[in-house]
C-alpha positions in Angstrom: -0.4 0.0 0.1 0.9 3.7 -1.3 1.3 5.9 1.6 0.1 9.5 0.5 1.4 12.1 3.0 2.4 16.2 2.3 3.7 16.4 -0.9 2.9 12.6 -2.3 1.0 11.5 -4.3 0.7 8.2 -5.8 2.1 6.3 -9.1 -0.2 6.6 -11.9 -2.3 3.7 -12.6 -1.4 0.9 -15.7 -4.6 1.0 -18.2 -6.3 -2.5 -18.8 -5.5 -4.3 -22.0 -6.9 -7.6 -23.5 -5.3 -10.3 -22.3 -2.9 -12.6 -24.8 -5.2 -14.9 -25.9 -7.5 -12.5 -27.0 -4.5 -10.9 -28.9 -2.8 -13.7 -30.9 -6.3 -13.5 -32.8 -5.7 -10.8 -34.6 -3.7 -9.0 -37.1 -1.7 -5.8 -37.8 0.6 -5.0 -40.6 4.2 -5.6 -40.4 6.7 -2.4 -39.6 8.0 -1.0 -42.6 11.6 -1.4 -41.8 10.7 -5.2 -41.0 11.1 -8.4 -42.9 7.4 -9.0 -44.1 5.8 -12.4 -42.9 3.3 -14.6 -44.8 -0.2 -13.3 -44.6 -1.1 -16.2 -42.6 1.9 -16.5 -40.1 1.0 -12.2 -39.1 -0.3 -11.9 -35.3 0.2 -10.5 -32.2 2.5 -7.1 -32.9 5.1 -5.9 -30.0 2.7 -2.8 -29.6 -0.1 -5.1 -28.8 1.9 -7.4 -26.6 3.2 -4.8 -24.6 0.1 -3.4 -23.8 -0.7 -6.5 -22.0 2.9 -7.6 -21.0 2.6 -4.0 -18.7 -0.3 -5.9 -16.7 2.2 -9.1 -15.9 5.2 -6.9 -14.2 6.1 -6.4 -10.6 8.5 -4.0 -10.0 9.3 -0.3 -8.3 7.3 3.2 -9.8 10.8 4.5 -11.1 11.4 1.2 -12.5 8.1 1.2 -14.1 8.8 5.0 -15.5 12.2 4.2 -16.8 11.0 1.1 -19.2 8.1 3.3 -20.2 10.5 5.7 -21.6 12.3 3.2 -23.3 9.5 1.7 -24.7 7.6 5.0 -25.6 10.9 6.3 -27.1 13.1 3.6 -29.2 11.6 0.4 -29.2 7.8 1.2 -30.1 8.5 3.8 -32.9 10.8 1.1 -34.6 9.1 -2.3 -33.8 5.4 -1.5 -32.4 3.6 -2.0 -36.0 5.9 -5.2 -36.4 4.3 -8.5 -35.8 6.5 -10.6 -33.1 6.4 -13.6 -35.6 8.4 -11.0 -37.9 11.1 -9.7 -35.6 14.7 -11.1 -36.1 18.1 -11.6 -34.6 19.8 -9.7 -37.4 17.2 -7.2 -37.5 17.6 -6.2 -34.1 21.2 -6.3 -34.0 21.2 -4.2 -36.6 18.8 -1.7 -35.0 20.5 -1.7 -32.2 24.3 -1.0 -33.8 23.2 2.0 -34.9 21.6 3.2 -31.5 25.4 3.2 -30.4 26.0 5.4 -32.8 23.3 8.0 -31.2 23.1 7.1 -27.4 25.3 6.0 -24.7 26.4 2.1 -24.3 24.6 2.5 -20.9 21.4 2.9 -22.5 21.4 0.5 -25.6 22.2 -2.4 -23.0 18.5 -1.0 -21.2 17.1 -1.0 -24.4 18.0 -4.8 -25.6 17.1 -5.9 -21.7 14.0 -4.4 -21.9 13.3 -5.6 -25.4 14.9 -9.1 -24.7 12.3 -9.0 -21.0 9.4 -8.3 -23.6 10.0 -11.1 -26.2 11.0 -13.8 -23.5 7.9 -13.5 -21.4 6.2 -13.7 -25.2 7.8 -17.3 -25.6 6.6 -18.0 -22.5 3.3 -17.1 -23.3 3.2 -19.0 -27.1 3.3 -16.5 -28.8 6.8 -17.2 -30.4 8.5 -20.0 -30.5 11.4 -18.2 -29.5 13.5 -15.1 -28.5 15.2 -13.0 -31.4 17.3 -11.2 -28.9 20.5 -12.3 -28.4 23.5 -12.4 -26.6 25.5 -8.9 -26.2 28.5 -10.5 -25.6 29.6 -10.6 -29.4 32.2 -9.0 -31.6 34.5 -6.5 -30.4 32.2 -5.2 -27.4 33.6 -8.0 -25.0 37.1 -5.7 -25.8 35.6 -2.3 -23.9 37.1 -1.7 -20.7 35.3 -2.3 -17.6 34.9 1.4 -15.9 35.5 1.1 -12.0 33.3 3.5 -10.5 33.9 6.2 -8.6 34.0 6.0 -4.7 36.0 8.5 -2.0 37.6 7.8 1.3 36.7 8.7 5.3 38.5 11.9 4.3 37.1 12.6 1.3 33.8 12.3 2.4 34.9 14.7 5.7 35.7 17.3 3.0 32.6 17.0 1.3 30.6 17.2 4.2 31.9 20.0 5.9 31.6 21.5 2.5 28.0 21.0 1.9 27.5 22.6 5.4 28.9 26.2 4.1 26.6 25.7 1.2 23.1 24.7 3.0 22.8 23.0 6.3 23.9 20.7 9.2 21.2 17.9 8.3 22.1 17.6 4.5 25.4 17.3 6.2 24.6 14.8 8.1 22.3 12.9 5.2 25.7 12.3 3.1 27.5 11.1 6.1 25.1 8.7 6.9 24.6 7.9 3.5 28.4 6.9 2.9 28.5 5.4 6.9 25.6 3.2 6.0 25.5 2.3 2.6 21.7 3.8 2.2 20.3 4.5 -1.5 18.8 7.8 -1.6 15.5 7.1 -1.9 15.5 4.9 1.5 17.3 7.8 3.1 15.0 10.9 1.9 11.6 8.8 2.8 13.1 8.1 6.6 10.9 8.7 8.9 11.6 9.6 12.7 9.9 6.4 13.8 12.2 4.1 11.5 14.5 5.0 13.9 15.6 3.4 16.8 18.6 6.0 18.5 18.5 4.1 21.8 20.0 0.9 20.2 21.6 2.8 17.1 19.3 1.4 13.9 17.2 2.4 10.9 14.9 0.1 10.2 13.9 0.3 6.0 10.5 -0.8 6.1 8.0 -2.0 3.4 7.3 1.8 2.4 10.0 3.5 3.7 11.3 4.4 0.6 10.5 7.7 -1.4 9.9 7.5 -5.2 9.9 10.5 -7.6 7.7 9.8 -10.9 7.0 12.9 -13.5 7.9 15.0 -10.5 5.2 13.4 -8.0 6.8 12.3 -4.7 5.3 8.9 -3.1 6.3 6.5 -0.6 6.9 3.0 -1.4 8.7 -0.4 -1.3 12.4 -0.4 -1.1 14.3 -1.5 -4.6 14.0 -5.2 -4.0 12.8 -7.2 -1.1 16.0 -7.8 0.0 16.3 -4.0 0.6 13.9 -4.5 3.9 16.1 -4.7 6.5 17.9 -3.1 9.7 20.6 -0.9 9.5 23.3 -0.7 12.4 24.8 3.0 13.3 28.3 3.2 14.5 28.7 5.2 17.3 29.2 8.8 15.7 26.3 8.3 13.9 23.8 7.7 16.5 25.3 10.8 18.5 25.7 12.9 15.1 21.5 12.2 14.3 20.2 12.2 18.1 21.7 15.6 18.2 19.9 16.5 14.7 16.6 15.1 15.7 16.0 16.1 18.7 16.7 20.4 17.0 13.5 19.7 15.0 10.3 17.8 15.5 9.6 16.8 11.4 8.3 13.3 10.6 11.0 13.0 8.0 14.7 12.5 9.2 15.9 14.4 6.4 13.8 17.6 4.9 14.5 20.7 2.9 15.7 24.2 4.8 11.8 24.2 4.7 10.9 21.1 6.0 9.8 19.7 2.7 10.5 16.3 1.1 13.8 16.8 -0.9 14.0 15.7 -4.4 17.2 14.5 -5.7 17.5 16.5 -8.6 17.4 20.4 -6.7 19.8 18.8 -3.9 22.4 17.2 -7.0 22.0 21.1 -8.4 22.3 22.9 -4.8 24.1 20.8 -2.4 26.0 17.8 -4.1 27.9 19.2 -7.6 29.0 22.7 -5.6 30.9 20.4 -2.9 32.7 17.9 -4.8 33.1 19.3 -8.5 34.8 22.4 -6.3 35.1 25.7 -8.0 35.1 29.4 -6.2 32.3 29.6 -3.4 31.9 32.3 -1.1 34.6 33.8 -2.0 36.9 30.9 -1.2 38.3 27.9 -3.9 37.7 24.4 -3.6 39.7 22.1 -5.3 37.0 19.4 -7.2 37.2 16.0 -5.3 35.9 13.7 -8.0 33.9 15.6 -10.5 32.6 11.7 -11.6 30.9 10.9 -8.4 27.6 10.5 -7.5 25.2 10.8 -4.8 24.7 6.8 -5.3 28.4 6.8 -4.9 28.6 6.5 -1.3 26.9 3.7 -1.1 29.8 2.2 -3.7 32.4 3.8 -1.2 30.4 2.8 1.5 30.9 -1.5 0.3 34.3 -0.7 -0.9 35.0 0.3 2.7 33.2 -2.9 4.2 35.7 -5.3 1.6 38.6 -3.0 2.7 38.1 -3.5 6.5 37.6 -7.8 5.5 33.6 -8.0 6.7 32.9 -11.0 4.6 30.1 -11.2 1.6 27.1 -11.9 3.3 27.3 -9.2 6.5 27.9 -6.5 3.0 24.9 -8.1 1.4 23.0 -7.7 4.8 23.6 -4.5 5.3 23.6 -3.0 1.7 20.2 -5.0 1.2 21.1 -7.3 -1.6 20.7 -11.0 -2.4 23.5 -13.5 -2.6 23.8 -15.8 -5.2 24.7 -18.8 -2.4 22.6 -19.4 0.7 24.5 -18.1 4.0 22.0 -16.9 5.8 21.8 -19.7 8.4 25.4 -19.3 9.0 25.4 -15.5 9.1 22.9 -15.4 11.9 24.9 -17.8 14.5 27.7 -15.1 14.2 25.6 -11.8 13.5 27.0 -10.1 16.4 30.9 -10.6 16.7 30.9 -9.6 12.8 28.2 -6.2 13.5 30.1 -5.5 15.9 33.6 -5.4 14.3 32.5 -3.6 11.3 30.5 -0.6 13.2 34.2 -0.1 15.1 35.9 -0.6 11.9 33.4 2.1 10.3 34.0 4.0 13.9 37.7 3.9 13.1 37.4 5.3 9.9 35.1 8.6 11.2 37.8 9.2 13.9 40.4 8.6 12.2 39.1 11.5 9.4 38.6 13.8 12.5 42.3 13.2 13.4 43.7 13.9 9.4 42.0 17.0 9.4 43.2 18.8 12.9 40.1 18.9 14.2 40.1 21.8 17.0 36.7 20.8 17.9 36.0 17.4 18.7 32.4 18.2 20.4 31.6 19.1 17.7 33.2 17.0 14.8 30.8 19.1 11.9 32.3 22.8 13.0 33.1 24.3 10.1 37.2 24.4 9.5 39.5 27.5 8.6 
């Protein structure tokens, strides 16, 4: 159930459409760009099947909006009027190859993935015998180098946080620190409510409706990214203390908000707060060197995982903290040693924070977020 409150609105409904068997009896003219199938074999088109396919998927609001964009801007204009039986691997590969001339590799990969999902489900519904979407690991694509995702260490994190304190406020400074030291996603942080923070025990509960989604400008509370994302995250002592002080200074329902107490929007935070603090430049008469111009807010989550790896925490502890699902089932093993592993994990994070303060020559240990000269 989606919670609706101030500034929140539910995701748009999915329109009904005929079932797959009804579609199988319909016919349509093929796309002029596709090979023409014999008249007796012309059946359900890509557009007709996509309309039904929408009713079979269960994804988050942001994912649904992303899929709709790819479908309406790329897949349907090219293949919408084409019968499923007229699609060929060669035709699809030629089209995808042309897309690479105009779009980023990640965009083309997403288009391929979505079309593959749609056609794989068409196979399951016996509309076609096999999917014409082939593996992307062919040809020179294999030679493309892997690009390491940018991440930062604890010292760079403290620099960013204190810069944010200058350009924005303490609450936003703490938002960034919490993201880096918990690995929580943007939506989980922006949707975090006071009632889901247990500071006496140093816990943050990410519930089934605890993530803030922004779709087409509308904000709504809903399920986090995956089933495993519903979890409890433990806090290192320093972060518990900082959150306790911040929450005592206001009575808002949400932990992190705008300066006026409204719900956060990612684009606004990125433009007004994140970009100046990470990309540097002259701010209020002083020059800030760039930290890493490639770094995104999600890079804080990647940084957290990198820290856990550096500190020697086992994969299962990392997965549980980040809301990931491991391929091999180790939950039972972890449950017997959870306390000792988590104690060591939090000690490592606490040590990082203290190291960053020491390296920064902090002159006010009573207020570690105080501005430095």
